[in-house]
N, C-alpha and C positions, 0 to 999 in steps of 0.2 A: 188931882191926878190920877188915883186911884181908880177913881170912875172910868175915865180914857183906856184906862190899862184893861180893862175888864171887857171895856167894851169894842178893846182893839183885838183882844183872845175871842171874843165870841163870834166878832166878824170872821176871823183867821180860821176857827175851826167850825164856820159854817160853811165857810170857802174850802175845805178840805174835804167835808163831808159830802158836798154837793159834787165835786171833780171823783171821789172814789166811788159814787152812785153812778157817774156818767162811765167812767172806767169800766166799773161792771158790767154796765148793761152793754158796752161795746163789744165786749168780749164774749157773749153770749152764744155768736153764729159767726158763720160765716157761709161767703155763697159759694156755691159749685153748679158750672154747667154740667148738664148732662140731656141728652138728645136735642140740643141746641136752646134750651129754658133755663134760666137763673134761678135756683133752688137753695131754700136757705137750710143750711145741716149745723146740727148745737157743735158746739167746740169742744163738748165731749165725745163726740163720736170720730172716731179715726176712718181713714181710708184702708180696706180692703185691700187686701193682698191681689187679688186680683185687678187685670186691668180694666178701667171701664169699656163697654162695649158701644160704639156706634155703627150704624147701619142705615144705607141709604138707598131706595130703589123706587124707581119712576116716581120722585118727588114727596114719595112718602119714609119718614125717617124714624130713628127710635135710637133711643139709647137707655143705657143701664150701669147702673154704678151701687157698691156695697160698704157699711160703713160697719165697722162696730165699737163698742164701749162698755160703758158701766153707768147706763142708764134703766130707771124704769120703763116699760113700754107705758105705762100711764101718761110720765114725764114727756117724754114724744110725742103723745095722742094730743097733749095740751099743748106742746110748742108749735104742733104745725096746725092746730083749731085757730090758734091767734096769729101766727106769722102768714098763711098764703092767701088768707081773706084778705090782710094787709097788704097783699101784693099784689088784689086784682083776684085772685082763683078763688074759682068756686067748688065748695064740695059738694060729689056727686053721690059716693058714697062713705060710709063705714062702719067696719063690722069687728066687733069686738071679742076674744077668746083666748085668752090666755096671752096672743100675741093680738097682731089688728094688719087689719089690708083699710086705705083711705085710699080714694080717689075726687083728684080733682080737677077743675078742665078752666083754660085761660089760653085764647088767640088760635085757637084752634089745635091745640096741643091737651093729652088726657097727662095727668101724672097721679101714677099707681107707686104707693106707699106701704114697700111690706115690711112689720115689726114682727121679731122672731126672735124667744131666748134661746140659747145655747151654751150650755154648763154656765159659767159666771157672768157670760158678755150678752149683749142685747146686738142684734143682729139688723140694723136697717138699708131696705133694698129701694133702692128710687129709679123708676121705668118711667120714661117718658116716651111716648109716642104719638106723630101727628101728621098733616098735610104741612109742606115746606120746609122741612130739613135739606 
């Protein structure tokens, strides 16, 4: 009887642990549409007060959106270094100096990621441009 109780408790604990891990990994980011492209954004980064910009002229389109939050620049760089290649984006440029400037491309679109520090917040700027918007 005691062995069955311990086995049941162990299974319940393992199931609870797995649910916690799954829940925390799903809450780590959300998708935003910028310039017609779906781009992941860490949950810790909140939308900026200014409205996202979208323009299109003669089949060439671009969009820009800003976010701010309490994440270190290095954490954002690692986030995009992991997330974007998994979604089919290819890294083109990576400049690190205090902040960061990253460039990725996919399906004829270019994604520029700017990361800067502004007082206590980190500012994330996403710009997408390309043909077919």
